[in-house]
C-alpha positions in Angstrom: -0.1 0.0 -0.1 1.3 3.6 -0.8 1.9 5.6 2.3 2.0 9.6 2.7 3.3 11.5 5.3 2.4 15.4 4.9 3.8 18.1 7.1 4.1 16.2 10.3 4.7 18.1 13.4 5.2 16.2 16.9 5.6 17.8 20.3 6.4 15.5 23.3 6.7 17.3 26.8 6.6 21.0 25.4 9.4 20.1 22.7 9.0 19.9 19.1 10.4 16.3 18.0 9.4 16.3 14.6 9.5 19.6 12.3 7.1 19.2 9.1 8.2 15.7 8.1 6.9 14.9 4.7 7.3 11.3 3.0 5.7 9.7 -0.3 6.3 6.1 -0.1 5.3 4.0 -3.0 3.2 0.7 -2.9 5.8 -2.0 -2.2 8.8 0.1 -1.6 11.2 -0.5 1.0 12.3 2.7 2.6 14.8 3.2 5.6 14.7 6.0 8.3 18.7 6.5 8.6 20.0 8.9 11.2 21.9 9.0 14.6 20.1 8.2 17.9 17.6 10.8 19.0 16.9 12.2 15.8 13.3 11.3 15.3 13.2 8.1 13.6 11.3 5.9 15.9 8.8 8.8 16.8 8.0 9.1 13.1 7.5 5.2 13.0 5.2 5.4 15.9 3.2 8.3 14.4 2.8 6.0 11.4 1.8 3.3 13.6 -0.8 5.3 15.5 1.0 4.9 18.8 2.0 8.9 19.0 -0.6 11.9 18.7 0.4 14.4 15.9 -0.1 18.0 16.5 -0.2 18.9 12.4 -0.2 17.3 9.3 -1.5 14.1 7.7 -0.8 10.4 7.5 -2.5 8.7 4.3 -2.4 4.7 3.6 -3.7 4.3 0.0 -4.9 8.0 0.0 -6.9 7.6 2.9 -6.1 9.3 6.3 -5.6 7.2 9.2 -5.2 10.2 11.7 -7.4 9.3 14.3 -7.7 5.7 13.6 -6.8 3.6 16.5 -3.5 1.4 15.8 -5.2 -1.9 15.4 -7.5 -0.7 12.4 -4.6 1.0 10.6 -3.3 -2.3 8.7 0.0 -1.7 10.1 2.2 -3.7 12.3 5.3 -2.7 14.1 8.3 -5.0 14.9 10.1 -3.2 18.0 13.6 -3.6 19.0 12.8 -5.6 22.1 10.6 -7.8 20.0 7.9 -8.3 22.6 7.1 -11.5 22.1 5.2 -13.8 24.8 8.0 -16.0 26.8 5.3 -18.2 28.2 4.0 -18.9 25.0 5.3 -21.4 22.1 6.6 -20.3 19.0 3.2 -21.4 17.2 1.1 -19.7 19.8 3.4 -16.4 19.3 2.8 -16.4 15.4 -0.8 -17.1 15.5 -1.7 -14.9 18.4 -2.3 -11.7 15.9 -4.5 -14.4 13.8 -6.7 -15.3 16.7 -7.3 -11.5 17.4 -8.4 -11.0 13.9 -10.9 -14.0 14.2 -9.2 -16.2 11.8 -10.4 -19.8 11.8 -8.0 -22.5 13.5 -7.3 -24.4 10.6 -6.3 -21.4 8.5 -4.1 -20.2 11.7 -2.2 -23.5 11.6 -1.7 -23.7 7.9 -0.3 -19.9 7.9 2.0 -20.6 10.9 3.3 -23.7 9.1 4.0 -21.5 6.0 5.5 -18.7 7.8 8.1 -20.8 9.7 9.2 -22.3 6.2 9.8 -18.8 5.1 11.6 -17.9 8.1 13.4 -21.1 8.1 12.3 -22.4 11.6 10.3 -25.5 10.3 9.9 -28.0 13.2 10.3 -25.3 15.9 6.4 -24.9 16.3 6.4 -26.3 20.0 9.7 -24.4 21.3 9.2 -22.2 23.9 10.3 -18.6 23.3 12.7 -18.7 26.1 14.6 -21.8 24.9 15.7 -20.1 21.6 18.6 -17.7 20.4 18.6 -14.1 19.6 18.4 -14.7 16.0 15.6 -17.4 16.1 13.6 -15.0 18.2 14.1 -12.2 15.7 12.7 -14.8 13.3 9.6 -15.5 15.1 9.0 -11.8 15.7 9.2 -11.2 11.9 6.7 -14.2 11.1 4.3 -12.8 13.9 4.4 -9.4 12.1 3.6 -11.2 8.9 1.0 -13.3 10.3 -1.2 -10.2 10.8 -1.2 -9.6 6.9 -0.2 -5.9 7.4 -0.7 -3.2 4.8 2.5 -1.6 6.1 5.2 -3.3 8.0 7.1 -1.2 10.5 10.8 -2.7 11.7 12.1 -0.3 14.7 15.8 -1.5 14.9 15.0 -5.1 15.2 18.4 -6.3 14.2 19.9 -4.4 17.3 22.2 -6.7 19.4 22.9 -9.3 17.1 26.4 -9.7 16.0 27.3 -8.8 12.1 26.9 -12.3 11.0 23.4 -12.7 12.5 22.4 -8.8 11.3 23.4 -9.6 7.8 21.9 -12.6 7.7 18.4 -11.1 9.0 18.8 -8.5 6.7 18.8 -10.8 3.6 15.6 -12.5 5.0 13.8 -9.3 5.2 14.7 -8.7 2.0 14.0 -11.7 0.5 10.3 -11.6 2.3 9.8 -8.1 1.0 10.6 -9.0 -2.6 8.4 -12.0 -2.2 5.2 -10.4 -0.4 5.6 -6.8 -1.9 4.9 -5.1 1.1 5.1 -1.6 2.0 8.0 -1.6 4.5 9.8 1.2 6.5 13.1 0.0 8.5 14.3 2.3 11.3 18.2 1.9 11.3 21.3 3.9 12.2 23.5 1.4 10.3 24.8 3.2 6.5 25.5 0.0 5.1 22.4 -1.9 6.0 20.1 1.1 4.8 22.3 1.3 1.5 21.7 -2.4 1.1 18.5 -3.0 1.9 16.4 0.2 0.6 15.0 1.3 -2.6 15.0 4.9 -0.8 16.4 6.2 2.5 15.1 9.3 4.3 18.4 10.6 6.1 17.2 12.3 9.3 18.7 15.1 11.4 17.0 16.6 14.7 13.8 15.9 13.3 14.1 16.9 9.9 14.9 15.0 6.5 18.0 16.4 5.4 17.7 14.1 2.2 15.1 11.9 0.7 16.5 9.8 -2.3 17.9 6.3 -3.5 21.0 5.0 -1.9 23.0 5.8 -5.1 22.0 9.4 -5.4 22.3 10.0 -1.4 26.0 8.9 -1.8 26.8 10.5 -5.4 24.9 13.2 -5.0 24.4 14.4 -1.7 22.4 17.6 -1.4 24.6 19.2 1.5 27.9 18.8 3.2 26.2 17.3 6.0 24.5 14.6 3.9 28.2 14.1 2.3 30.2 13.7 5.2 27.5 11.3 6.7 28.2 8.6 4.1 31.8 8.5 4.3 35.6 10.4 4.2 35.4 13.3 1.7 37.9 16.0 0.4 37.0 19.6 -0.2 38.7 21.6 -2.8 37.8 25.3 -3.3 37.9 27.1 -6.7 36.1 29.4 -9.0 33.6 28.5 -12.1 33.6 30.9 -15.2 32.8 29.8 -18.5 31.6 26.5 -17.4 35.4 25.8 -16.2 36.3 25.0 -12.9 39.6 26.2 -11.6 41.5 25.5 -8.7 45.3 25.2 -7.5 44.6 21.4 -7.9 42.8 20.8 -10.7 40.4 21.9 -13.7 37.2 20.5 -14.9 34.4 21.4 -17.2 31.0 21.7 -15.4 27.6 23.1 -16.7 27.3 25.4 -13.7 26.7 29.3 -13.3 29.7 31.5 -12.6 30.9 31.8 -8.9 33.1 30.4 -6.2 32.6 26.7 -5.5 33.9 23.7 -3.3 34.3 20.5 -5.3 33.5 17.7 -3.0 35.2 14.5 -3.9 35.2 11.3 -2.4 38.4 9.6 -2.0 38.2 6.7 -4.1 37.6 9.4 -7.3 41.0 10.6 -6.3 43.4 8.5 -8.8 47.0 8.0 -8.3 49.6 8.1 -10.6 53.3 7.1 -10.5 55.2 10.5 -10.9 53.8 14.0 -9.9 54.4 17.0 -7.8 52.6 15.7 -4.7 54.1 13.9 -1.4 52.4 10.8 0.1 52.4 11.5 3.6 50.9 8.4 4.7 49.3 5.1 4.0 46.9 3.0 5.9 46.0 -0.9 4.9 42.8 -1.5 5.5 42.5 -5.2 3.8 41.4 -4.6 0.1 41.6 -1.3 0.3 44.1 1.4 1.3 43.9 4.9 2.2 46.8 7.4 1.0 47.3 10.8 2.2 48.8 12.9 -0.3 50.0 16.9 0.5 48.5 19.2 -2.0 48.3 23.0 -2.1 44.9 22.8 -0.5 46.4 20.8 2.5 45.9 17.0 2.7 43.9 14.9 0.4 42.4 11.3 1.1 42.7 8.7 -1.8 41.4 5.3 -1.4 42.8 2.8 -3.9 42.7 -1.0 -4.2 45.9 -2.5 -2.1 46.8 -4.5 -5.2 46.9 -1.6 -7.7 48.8 0.5 -5.0 51.6 -2.2 -4.7 51.5 -2.3 -8.7 52.2 1.2 -8.7 55.0 0.7 -6.1 54.4 4.0 -4.1 55.2 4.1 -0.6 55.2 6.8 2.1 57.6 9.8 1.1 57.3 9.3 -2.6 56.0 12.0 -5.2 53.1 10.9 -6.9 50.5 12.6 -9.3 46.6 12.3 -8.5 43.6 13.1 -11.1 40.2 13.5 -10.5 37.5 11.4 -12.0 34.8 13.6 -13.5 31.9 11.8 -12.6 33.3 11.7 -8.9 32.5 15.5 -8.0 29.7 17.5 -6.2 29.4 21.0 -6.4 28.7 23.1 -3.7 28.5 26.9 -4.3 30.0 29.2 -1.9 27.6 31.6 -0.4 24.5 29.8 -1.8 
């Protein structure tokens, strides 16, 4: 189901938490709400679920407002960080619980539970008590229980928190697989950049109750709308210069760009800074990071970073103290106008 959030404002304990949030989520889309703790991600999720009152704005599912409609009648299901499973019930009873509330016939409940256990790879766990299960297994039960409610919109509030990296990746892959198969509109709250990038159709990057950018993962990384967004997604270099007649000139490089005349800063990701064996600049440091290496080069602007495949750096034969040249990939620059 499509979901629209329009100019949402939320005040809690006399403090404004959300400042005019607007989102338009397509039917079957996977959206991640990304940002640091306290930026308003979970508050927004709870508003969509109907668990928090809004002071301004509208929330629409399939073009119908759900403001004022109780949570159980919105067609949304939320999986919280703490899962909220019933420890005294079996796996089967936990998953069947929302169907009991919906008065689904017993035989249908049983078939649905069996199918869901297959989907979350817990076949044979029907009679297992929750307290006997591992963290990863409980995550799967919570996900199956959410799907048992047949939601129009699935809301996930950092459900993988507390899992180790391998389990987190495994659960992320499972959620994405189920999303593809079921085509349920899904919103994930996370502060993990890689997780959001890998799983999402689009990302809403939040800070202090506002959305900094709402875009595809690729555009968010390649074409950030501000320095704050650029720096959130990794290391960056800035080179100051001037644009005249569609030509950018700086002490480090020149490049053509279809932009108005004026002073600009070129934002360049380290992987778009390429090294050549001989040149005018000094390598002041090399950090080995496994497959990649980070190289610090002293240039007129100060220090610029380059990230290269370690094997390529070895082929170049460059070490700390060597002189090297650099060139900037044309599609690796984002332009920020000074004073704009």
